[in-house]
N, CA, C and O of each residue as an XYZ file, in Angstrom:
736
protein
N     -15.367      8.018      1.280
C     -16.703      7.562      0.978
C     -17.452      8.566      0.121
O     -17.314      9.742      0.458
N     -18.184      8.322     -0.879
C     -18.790      9.295     -1.723
C     -20.107      9.887     -1.049
O     -20.680     10.853     -1.554
N     -20.535      9.308      0.037
C     -21.745      9.837      0.668
C     -21.411     10.721      1.845
O     -22.333     11.315      2.403
N     -20.144     10.860      2.278
C     -19.790     11.496      3.475
C     -20.124     13.010      3.419
O     -20.542     13.587      4.422
N     -19.939     13.637      2.259
C     -20.210     15.083      2.141
C     -21.643     15.355      2.157
O     -22.037     16.399      2.676
N     -22.522     14.469      1.606
C     -24.008     14.762      1.714
C     -24.469     14.435      3.082
O     -25.461     15.046      3.482
N     -23.932     13.605      3.830
C     -24.347     13.308      5.191
C     -23.830     14.391      6.105
O     -24.532     14.761      7.045
N     -22.683     14.904      5.891
C     -22.313     16.057      6.773
C     -23.102     17.258      6.496
O     -23.470     17.972      7.428
N     -23.392     17.535      5.253
C     -24.263     18.705      4.924
C     -25.691     18.598      5.502
O     -26.273     19.574      5.976
N     -26.224     17.357      5.437
C     -27.616     17.123      6.002
C     -27.567     17.261      7.536
O     -28.488     17.820      8.131
N     -26.593     16.800      8.123
C     -26.459     16.971      9.652
C     -26.327     18.405     10.052
O     -26.895     18.870     11.041
N     -25.578     19.071      9.271
C     -25.373     20.549      9.644
C     -26.622     21.302      9.411
O     -26.958     22.168     10.218
N     -27.323     21.040      8.383
C     -28.585     21.800      8.045
C     -29.640     21.385      9.079
O     -30.387     22.258      9.519
N     -29.757     20.123      9.500
C     -30.648     19.769     10.458
C     -30.387     20.381     11.785
O     -31.338     20.764     12.468
N     -29.091     20.505     12.219
C     -28.700     21.102     13.445
C     -29.177     22.653     13.382
O     -29.767     23.145     14.345
N     -28.911     23.366     12.264
C     -29.263     24.707     12.203
C     -30.712     24.933     12.212
O     -31.192     25.893     12.814
N     -31.469     24.040     11.531
C     -32.969     24.199     11.497
C     -33.542     23.935     12.866
O     -34.449     24.661     13.270
N     -33.065     22.914     13.636
C     -33.497     22.690     14.948
C     -33.116     23.826     15.889
O     -33.900     24.180     16.770
N     -31.995     24.372     15.731
C     -31.452     25.360     16.643
C     -32.363     26.627     16.558
O     -32.763     27.215     17.563
N     -32.659     27.002     15.271
C     -33.433     28.271     15.008
C     -34.927     28.091     15.023
O     -35.626     29.041     15.377
N     -35.469     26.953     14.668
C     -36.990     26.748     14.538
C     -37.563     25.774     15.563
O     -38.780     25.601     15.624
N     -36.723     25.140     16.361
C     -37.245     24.157     17.305
C     -37.094     22.789     17.008
O     -36.869     22.480     15.838
N     -37.184     21.876     17.914
C     -36.860     20.393     17.821
C     -37.960     19.663     16.965
O     -37.792     18.498     16.605
N     -39.047     20.353     16.662
C     -40.127     19.568     15.929
C     -39.775     19.617     14.412
O     -40.316     18.795     13.674
N     -38.952     20.476     13.930
C     -38.493     20.628     12.506
C     -37.563     19.627     12.222
O     -36.778     19.278     13.103
N     -37.538     19.033     10.935
C     -36.568     18.148     10.525
C     -36.480     18.135      8.969
O     -37.479     18.252      8.259
N     -35.206     17.983      8.486
C     -35.100     17.805      7.030
C     -34.755     16.390      6.717
O     -33.850     15.832      7.336
N     -35.460     15.758      5.746
C     -35.072     14.436      5.401
C     -34.319     14.442      4.088
O     -34.770     15.012      3.095
N     -33.206     13.821      4.097
C     -32.273     13.841      3.004
C     -32.270     12.435      2.309
O     -32.222     11.385      2.950
N     -32.322     12.504      1.002
C     -32.218     11.248      0.261
C     -30.999     11.555     -0.683
O     -30.942     12.589     -1.349
N     -30.084     10.639     -0.691
C     -28.841     10.754     -1.426
C     -28.871      9.602     -2.518
O     -28.761      8.428     -2.166
N     -28.998      9.909     -3.653
C     -28.986      9.023     -4.808
C     -28.050      9.516     -5.943
O     -28.511     10.022     -6.967
N     -26.709      9.349     -5.727
C     -25.849      9.957     -6.667
C     -25.875      9.196     -7.970
O     -26.194      8.008     -8.008
N     -25.536      9.895     -9.039
C     -25.426      9.334    -10.350
C     -24.191      8.429    -10.303
O     -23.286      8.606     -9.486
N     -24.196      7.385    -11.279
C     -23.015      6.487    -11.267
C     -21.813      7.345    -11.818
O     -22.014      8.285    -12.586
N     -20.699      7.021    -11.441
C     -19.537      7.747    -11.771
C     -19.137      7.364    -13.296
O     -19.262      6.225    -13.744
N     -18.719      8.291    -13.914
C     -18.386      8.067    -15.409
C     -17.065      7.468    -15.470
O     -16.280      7.641    -14.537
N     -16.753      6.780    -16.486
C     -15.409      6.060    -16.632
C     -14.243      7.090    -16.472
O     -13.232      6.879    -15.803
N     -14.509      8.211    -17.160
C     -13.326      9.201    -17.164
C     -13.100      9.727    -15.720
O     -11.970     10.017    -15.326
N     -14.208      9.840    -14.941
C     -13.951     10.306    -13.518
C     -13.269      9.208    -12.695
O     -12.443      9.530    -11.842
N     -13.569      7.970    -12.908
C     -12.850      6.974    -12.277
C     -11.471      6.881    -12.695
O     -10.575      6.681    -11.876
N     -11.259      7.017    -13.925
C      -9.890      7.095    -14.432
C      -8.976      8.295    -13.882
O      -7.787      8.150    -13.600
N      -9.675      9.475    -13.770
C      -8.974     10.680    -13.398
C      -8.678     10.450    -11.828
O      -7.562     10.774    -11.423
N      -9.548      9.947    -10.985
C      -9.225      9.786     -9.617
C      -8.257      8.737     -9.355
O      -7.493      8.855     -8.397
N      -8.210      7.606    -10.202
C      -7.119      6.587    -10.223
C      -5.785      7.161    -10.627
O      -4.754      6.919     -9.999
N      -5.836      7.910    -11.666
C      -4.565      8.475    -12.260
C      -4.007      9.461    -11.294
O      -2.783      9.546    -11.185
N      -4.788     10.205    -10.590
C      -4.293     11.211     -9.533
C      -3.610     10.386     -8.420
O      -2.528     10.774     -7.982
N      -4.183      9.286     -7.952
C      -3.606      8.541     -6.861
C      -2.286      7.961     -7.351
O      -1.277      8.012     -6.648
N      -2.302      7.400     -8.583
C      -1.151      6.826     -9.124
C      -0.064      7.782     -9.245
O       1.086      7.448     -8.959
N      -0.365      9.007     -9.671
C       0.660     10.048     -9.819
C       1.190     10.371     -8.489
O       2.408     10.437     -8.319
N       0.330     10.582     -7.505
C       0.844     10.909     -6.082
C       1.758      9.739     -5.650
O       2.829     10.021     -5.114
N       1.428      8.502     -5.836
C       2.247      7.405     -5.328
C       3.523      7.399     -6.093
O       4.571      7.144     -5.500
N       3.511      7.658     -7.353
C       4.798      7.720     -8.146
C       5.667      8.912     -7.733
O       6.893      8.817     -7.677
N       5.052      9.946     -7.467
C       5.864     11.224     -7.043
C       6.432     10.981     -5.704
O       7.587     11.322     -5.449
N       5.634     10.382     -4.800
C       6.230     10.108     -3.421
C       7.346      9.064     -3.455
O       8.317      9.131     -2.701
N       7.156      8.027     -4.425
C       8.203      6.985     -4.545
C       9.556      7.686     -5.106
O      10.667      7.437     -4.639
N       9.333      8.538     -6.102
C      10.457      9.205     -6.686
C      11.194     10.061     -5.699
O      12.424     10.027     -5.669
N      10.493     10.836     -4.880
C      11.092     11.672     -3.867
C      11.858     10.827     -2.832
O      12.990     11.160     -2.480
N      11.272      9.788     -2.367
C      11.987      8.909     -1.437
C      13.158      8.317     -1.990
O      14.166      8.240     -1.287
N      13.155      7.852     -3.258
C      14.323      7.399     -3.948
C      15.400      8.339     -4.089
O      16.575      8.031     -3.891
N      14.973      9.591     -4.462
C      15.851     10.699     -4.596
C      16.589     10.969     -3.354
O      17.814     11.088     -3.386
N      15.871     11.082     -2.181
C      16.469     11.418     -0.918
C      17.467     10.235     -0.519
O      18.597     10.454     -0.084
N      16.952      9.004     -0.704
C      17.885      7.850     -0.395
C      19.173      7.834     -1.215
O      20.251      7.502     -0.722
N      19.028      8.179     -2.393
C      20.258      8.132     -3.280
C      21.099      9.393     -2.907
O      22.327      9.318     -2.950
N      20.503     10.495     -2.561
C      21.384     11.638     -2.035
C      22.177     11.325     -0.962
O      23.363     11.657     -0.961
N      21.609     10.646      0.084
C      22.352     10.236      1.241
C      23.365      9.266      0.824
O      24.509      9.416      1.253
N      23.085      8.260      0.019
C      24.018      7.192     -0.403
C      25.189      7.818     -1.047
O      26.308      7.479     -0.663
N      25.050      8.720     -2.013
C      26.109      9.308     -2.712
C      26.920     10.140     -1.816
O      28.147     10.084     -1.892
N      26.336     10.902     -0.977
C      27.100     11.770     -0.054
C      27.924     11.019      0.884
O      28.917     11.540      1.392
N      27.542      9.740      1.161
C      28.443      8.993      2.080
C      29.757      8.619      1.436
O      30.682      8.208      2.137
N      29.870      8.745      0.151
C      31.151      8.311     -0.554
C      32.211      9.420     -0.325
O      33.406      9.161     -0.469
N      31.768     10.679      0.038
C      32.805     11.706      0.307
C      33.389     11.637      1.689
O      34.386     12.318      1.928
N      32.874     10.899      2.595
C      33.383     10.699      3.959
C      34.815     10.364      3.942
O      35.644     11.073      4.512
N      35.124      9.278      3.285
C      36.470      8.754      3.257
C      37.529      9.761      2.757
O      38.625      9.920      3.295
N      37.067     10.449      1.626
C      38.013     11.428      1.110
C      38.231     12.682      1.944
O      39.330     13.235      1.981
N      37.228     13.098      2.577
C      37.384     14.301      3.550
C      38.243     13.840      4.714
O      39.136     14.585      5.119
N      38.014     12.579      5.313
C      38.857     12.166      6.355
C      40.311     11.885      5.954
O      41.266     12.043      6.715
N      40.395     11.422      4.597
C      41.760     11.140      4.118
C      42.597     12.342      3.908
O      43.822     12.301      4.018
N      41.881     13.506      3.580
C      42.589     14.729      3.556
C      43.324     15.110      4.799
O      44.452     15.603      4.762
N      42.622     14.858      5.971
C      43.162     15.309      7.244
C      44.189     14.290      7.795
O      45.069     14.665      8.569
N      44.078     13.021      7.402
C      45.001     11.959      7.901
C      46.249     11.869      6.986
O      47.315     11.453      7.441
N      46.120     12.254      5.715
C      47.306     12.134      4.876
C      47.498     10.741      4.272
O      48.617     10.409      3.880
N      46.450      9.913      4.180
C      46.593      8.596      3.740
C      47.007      8.469      2.246
O      47.724      7.563      1.822
N      46.492      9.449      1.507
C      46.841      9.426      0.050
C      48.313      9.786     -0.052
O      49.016      9.177     -0.859
N      48.835     10.768      0.741
C      50.166     11.145      0.657
C      51.144      9.939      0.983
O      52.220      9.789      0.404
N      50.700      9.168      1.885
C      51.496      8.035      2.375
C      51.514      6.924      1.223
O      52.526      6.252      1.021
N      50.437      6.781      0.542
C      50.299      5.859     -0.580
C      51.222      6.323     -1.792
O      51.903      5.556     -2.474
N      51.136      7.694     -1.949
C      51.956      8.251     -3.104
C      53.463      8.027     -2.748
O      54.262      7.719     -3.633
N      53.819      8.173     -1.530
C      55.174      8.006     -1.121
C      55.626      6.479     -1.329
O      56.800      6.203     -1.580
N      54.699      5.578     -1.219
C      54.966      4.181     -1.325
C      54.968      3.814     -2.893
O      55.375      2.717     -3.274
N      54.536      4.704     -3.694
C      54.648      4.436     -5.113
C      53.364      4.165     -5.871
O      53.398      3.798     -7.046
N      52.210      4.349     -5.192
C      50.909      4.335     -5.818
C      50.640      5.696     -6.578
O      50.765      6.781     -6.010
N      50.281      5.570     -7.835
C      49.999      6.747     -8.582
C      48.639      7.318     -8.253
O      47.801      6.643     -7.655
N      48.437      8.465     -8.613
C      47.113      9.159     -8.292
C      45.957      8.506     -9.179
O      44.813      8.410     -8.734
N      46.289      8.084    -10.390
C      45.358      7.393    -11.270
C      44.892      6.019    -10.545
O      43.700      5.731    -10.441
N      45.795      5.309    -10.121
C      45.430      4.080     -9.431
C      44.659      4.296     -8.146
O      43.666      3.614     -7.895
N      45.103      5.234     -7.333
C      44.256      5.672     -6.142
C      42.890      6.015     -6.484
O      41.983      5.448     -5.876
N      42.613      6.913     -7.425
C      41.287      7.390     -7.671
C      40.528      6.360     -8.438
O      39.305      6.322     -8.311
N      41.181      5.476     -9.268
C      40.406      4.426     -9.946
C      39.931      3.369     -8.902
O      38.789      2.913     -8.971
N      40.790      2.991     -7.956
C      40.452      2.066     -6.969
C      39.327      2.585     -6.168
O      38.382      1.830     -5.937
N      39.327      3.786     -5.722
C      38.302      4.434     -4.999
C      36.966      4.443     -5.811
O      35.900      4.125     -5.284
N      37.079      4.840     -7.177
C      35.838      4.839     -7.930
C      35.245      3.491     -8.147
O      34.022      3.352     -8.152
N      36.083      2.465     -8.332
C      35.600      1.056     -8.432
C      34.885      0.591     -7.176
O      33.783      0.043     -7.192
N      35.653      0.871     -5.999
C      34.953      0.552     -4.729
C      33.618      1.249     -4.516
O      32.676      0.596     -4.066
N      33.486      2.497     -4.803
C      32.364      3.302     -4.623
C      31.317      2.801     -5.601
O      30.149      2.707     -5.225
N      31.658      2.489     -6.783
C      30.563      2.120     -7.724
C      30.031      0.732     -7.337
O      28.848      0.444     -7.525
N      30.941     -0.157     -6.777
C      30.402     -1.410     -6.324
C      29.442     -1.190     -5.171
O      28.399     -1.842     -5.122
N      29.754     -0.284     -4.229
C      28.860     -0.026     -3.136
C      27.576      0.740     -3.538
O      26.560      0.722     -2.844
N      27.689      1.405     -4.690
C      26.504      2.039     -5.226
C      25.561      1.139     -5.943
O      24.339      1.289     -5.916
N      26.236      0.120     -6.640
C      25.372     -0.872     -7.365
C      24.517     -1.798     -6.481
O      23.403     -2.208     -6.805
N      25.112     -2.067     -5.406
C      24.375     -3.046     -4.413
C      22.999     -2.483     -4.005
O      22.000     -3.199     -4.079
N      22.934     -1.196     -3.571
C      21.524     -0.716     -3.229
C      20.711     -0.557     -4.457
O      19.487     -0.680     -4.418
N      21.400     -0.269     -5.620
C      20.542     -0.077     -6.872
C      19.879     -1.376     -7.265
O      18.706     -1.372     -7.638
N      20.573     -2.464     -7.195
C      20.071     -3.792     -7.525
C      18.807     -4.128     -6.506
O      17.794     -4.702     -6.906
N      18.984     -3.732     -5.255
C      17.958     -4.002     -4.332
C      16.757     -3.146     -4.659
O      15.628     -3.635     -4.604
N      16.963     -1.853     -5.006
C      15.832     -0.978     -5.444
C      15.177     -1.605     -6.698
O      13.947     -1.596     -6.759
N      15.930     -2.171     -7.742
C      15.327     -2.706     -8.877
C      14.556     -3.871     -8.583
O      13.484     -4.062     -9.157
N      15.059     -4.747     -7.647
C      14.304     -5.858     -7.223
C      13.033     -5.511     -6.563
O      12.058     -6.248     -6.715
N      12.966     -4.426     -5.829
C      11.717     -3.998     -5.233
C      10.801     -3.476     -6.273
O       9.612     -3.795     -6.268
N      11.312     -2.680     -7.170
C      10.420     -2.225     -8.320
C       9.814     -3.350     -9.041
O       8.617     -3.317     -9.327
N      10.658     -4.469     -9.394
C      10.199     -5.642    -10.059
C       9.176     -6.473     -9.183
O       8.159     -6.977     -9.661
N       9.531     -6.561     -7.905
C       8.745     -7.402     -7.058
C       7.298     -6.796     -6.796
O       6.285     -7.492     -6.725
N       7.325     -5.493     -6.669
C       6.012     -4.807     -6.461
C       5.352     -4.393     -7.722
O       4.291     -3.768     -7.704
N       5.971     -4.735     -8.836
C       5.398     -4.385    -10.205
C       4.925     -3.017    -10.285
O       3.756     -2.761    -10.574
N       5.787     -2.138    -10.040
C       5.435     -0.644    -10.179
C       5.446     -0.306    -11.657
O       6.489     -0.340    -12.310
N       4.317      0.007    -12.155
C       4.187      0.135    -13.672
C       5.112      1.081    -14.264
O       5.650      0.802    -15.335
N       5.360      2.238    -13.634
C       6.176      3.279    -14.172
C       7.673      2.829    -14.406
O       8.416      3.402    -15.203
N       8.017      1.813    -13.680
C       9.428      1.402    -13.724
C       9.576      0.044    -14.474
O      10.654     -0.271    -14.980
N       8.455     -0.769    -14.538
C       8.609     -2.126    -15.038
C       7.962     -2.384    -16.335
O       8.436     -3.244    -17.077
N       6.839     -1.660    -16.694
C       6.162     -1.977    -17.866
C       7.056     -1.641    -19.133
O       7.973     -0.819    -19.123
N       6.668     -2.376    -20.198
C       7.368     -2.225    -21.505
C       8.901     -2.285    -21.446
O       9.602     -1.592    -22.183
N       9.388     -3.132    -20.548
C      10.827     -3.442    -20.492
C      11.594     -2.192    -19.974
O      12.733     -1.969    -20.383
N      10.999     -1.400    -19.106
C      11.662     -0.153    -18.620
C      12.639     -0.472    -17.625
O      13.477      0.405    -17.416
N      12.722     -1.580    -16.934
C      13.642     -1.919    -15.840
C      15.049     -1.633    -16.311
O      15.804     -0.944    -15.625
N      15.433     -2.179    -17.536
C      16.736     -1.960    -17.996
C      17.113     -0.463    -18.245
O      18.266     -0.072    -18.062
N      16.112      0.363    -18.668
C      16.356      1.788    -18.846
C      16.479      2.416    -17.401
O      17.310      3.296    -17.178
N      15.660      1.955    -16.467
C      15.831      2.516    -15.132
C      17.186      2.246    -14.613
O      17.805      3.143    -14.041
N      17.741      0.941    -14.793
C      19.087      0.630    -14.271
C      20.097      1.505    -15.027
O      21.037      2.023    -14.423
N      19.917      1.668    -16.297
C      20.887      2.514    -17.049
C      20.903      4.066    -16.459
O      21.937      4.717    -16.312
N      19.728      4.480    -16.185
C      19.677      5.826    -15.582
C      20.373      5.876    -14.318
O      21.184      6.766    -14.061
N      20.045      4.848    -13.442
C      20.653      4.887    -12.136
C      22.179      4.748    -12.297
O      22.907      5.397    -11.546
N      22.661      4.000    -13.164
C      24.061      3.777    -13.341
C      24.750      5.185    -13.791
O      25.774      5.601    -13.248
N      24.136      5.813    -14.750
C      24.635      7.139    -15.089
C      24.594      8.068    -14.039
O      25.534      8.844    -13.870
N      23.534      8.074    -13.264
C      23.390      9.046    -12.083
C      24.493      8.775    -11.128
O      25.128      9.698    -10.617
N      24.771      7.324    -10.838
C      25.815      7.066     -9.919
C      27.177      7.562    -10.314
O      27.894      8.163     -9.514
N      27.537      7.303    -11.575
C      28.839      7.807    -12.153
C      28.966      9.241    -12.040
O      30.006      9.750    -11.624
N      27.963      9.913    -12.389
C      27.986     11.484    -12.380
C      28.063     12.001    -10.955
O      28.847     12.913    -10.690
N      27.323     11.486    -10.071
C      27.270     12.022     -8.702
C      28.469     11.633     -7.930
O      28.965     12.431     -7.134
N      28.988     10.397     -8.127
C      30.222     10.017     -7.343
C      31.359     10.896     -7.788
O      32.187     11.335     -6.990
N      31.381     11.149     -9.105
C      32.525     12.038     -9.663
C      32.257     13.472     -8.992
O      33.213     14.083     -8.516
N      31.076     13.966     -8.955
C      30.867     15.293     -8.313
C      31.212     15.339     -6.875
O      31.677     16.355     -6.359
N      30.974     14.185     -6.192
C      31.352     14.077     -4.775
C      32.869     14.158     -4.634
O      33.374     14.781     -3.701
N      33.560     13.561     -5.512
C      35.060     13.558     -5.472
C      35.563     15.024     -5.603
O      36.501     15.459     -4.935
N      34.861     15.755     -6.523
C      35.376     17.158     -6.661
C      34.952     18.038     -5.651
O      35.701     18.960     -5.328
N      33.779     17.880     -5.065
C      33.326     18.780     -4.050
C      33.902     18.501     -2.621
O      33.809     19.371     -1.755
N      34.494     17.300     -2.368
C      34.970     17.003     -1.081
C      36.184     17.939     -0.727
O      36.547     18.017      0.447
N      36.799     18.627     -1.686
C      37.928     19.576     -1.353
C      37.489     20.688     -0.441
O      38.261     21.176      0.385
N      36.238     21.088     -0.594
C      35.593     22.186      0.127
C      35.695     22.065      1.624
O      35.931     23.030      2.352
N      35.499     20.788      2.067
C      35.173     20.565      3.597
C      36.357     20.059      4.244
O      37.260     19.455      3.664
N      36.308     20.354      5.564
C      37.298     19.786      6.528
C      36.781     18.756      7.530
O      37.505     17.921      8.073
N      35.557     18.876      7.714
C      34.852     17.948      8.736
C      34.082     16.931      7.915
O      33.251     17.325      7.097
N      34.333     15.573      8.106
C      33.547     14.626      7.410
C      31.991     14.632      7.735
O      31.157     14.351      6.873
N      31.693     14.940      8.920
C      30.257     14.993      9.213
C      29.602     16.174      8.643
O      28.511     16.036      8.090
N      30.224     17.443      8.735
C      29.662     18.571      8.087
C      29.627     18.504      6.587
O      28.716     19.030      5.948
N      30.660     17.829      6.006
C      30.693     17.675      4.535
C      29.680     16.656      4.056
O      29.189     16.783      2.934
N      29.370     15.734      4.784
C      28.333     14.773      4.501
C      26.940     15.362      4.496
O      26.144     15.112      3.591
N      26.659     16.148      5.521
C      25.395     16.875      5.608
C      25.244     17.818      4.476
O      24.225     17.847      3.786
N      26.282     18.602      4.287
C      26.342     19.659      3.124
C      25.963     18.847      1.858
O      25.012     19.148      1.136
N      26.746     17.844      1.660
C      26.520     17.029      0.379
C      25.118     16.463      0.273
O      24.580     16.413     -0.834
N      24.539     16.063      1.284
C      23.156     15.530      1.251
C      22.260     16.585      0.847
O      21.438     16.421     -0.054
N      22.412     17.804      1.570
C      21.562     18.990      1.225
C      21.776     19.383     -0.265
O      20.811     19.588     -1.001
N      22.944     19.474     -0.651
C      23.404     19.849     -2.047
C      22.614     18.821     -3.034
O      21.865     19.204     -3.932
N      22.869     17.589     -2.761
C      22.251     16.544     -3.732
C      20.731     16.610     -3.742
O      20.123     16.514     -4.808
N      20.075     16.778     -2.529
C      18.686     16.804     -2.428
C      18.104     18.054     -3.174
O      17.128     17.941     -3.916
N      18.731     19.242     -2.952
C      18.159     20.357     -3.624
C      18.383     20.348     -5.088
O      17.480     20.674     -5.859
N      19.660     19.954     -5.533
C      19.882     19.867     -6.969
C      18.959     18.752     -7.608
O      18.471     18.964     -8.718
N      18.716     17.607     -6.955
C      17.820     16.589     -7.492
C      16.384     17.148     -7.541
O      15.684     16.949     -8.535
N      15.929     17.858     -6.458
C      14.573     18.453     -6.516
C      14.415     19.358     -7.621
O      13.394     19.362     -8.309
N      15.495     20.208     -7.837
C      15.431     21.279     -8.801
C      15.241     20.608    -10.262
O      14.374     20.977    -11.054
N      16.096     19.656    -10.490
C      15.955     19.036    -11.864
C      14.817     18.039    -11.885
O      14.332     17.766    -12.983
N      14.358     17.492    -10.846
C      13.146     16.609    -10.788
C      11.970     17.350    -11.237
O      11.229     16.850    -12.083
N      11.724     18.588    -10.701
C      10.563     19.290    -10.907
C      10.691     20.179    -12.229
O       9.723     20.807    -12.658
N      11.845     20.193    -12.800
C      12.035     20.873    -14.071
C      11.563     20.026    -15.235
O      11.174     20.565    -16.271
N      11.589     18.644    -15.080
C      11.221     17.794    -16.029
C       9.772     17.719    -16.367
O       9.381     16.945    -17.240
């Protein structure tokens, strides 16, 4: 409320006056602010919009970091169980193994991405939907998914425990995403 600061100041000054000069003294306050200028209205609206956009981007970033990190669980567990070795013995080439995993992970990545895009379109978030940006956002998500799934495939060799590896990958994805997010 635009009047709350003036009311608080008036009450504080009245309290101090009555405390030091007695109950008979009183300050009468009249608050008649000037009308807000259009640029002031725009500045406060754009600040709120920027905060909402920033928090939405951060939530999306963290959610995608968790999603992408979950793709490494199978590969870390597979290392200890030897499932890939068993498939190679049965005649499955490494290319087929990795391409099948990439296809499966991309399908499981695209499902949440479509849900996110439906939410962006449904709530008509201007930063993502105006001027036909929804297609560009989808393309960015698609490129992000391919790059991050590939990086999870490379980084899974470091870990022995699926739980520890997933947590480390989430932290890595979040920190890397925050670093590049705030560099833009």
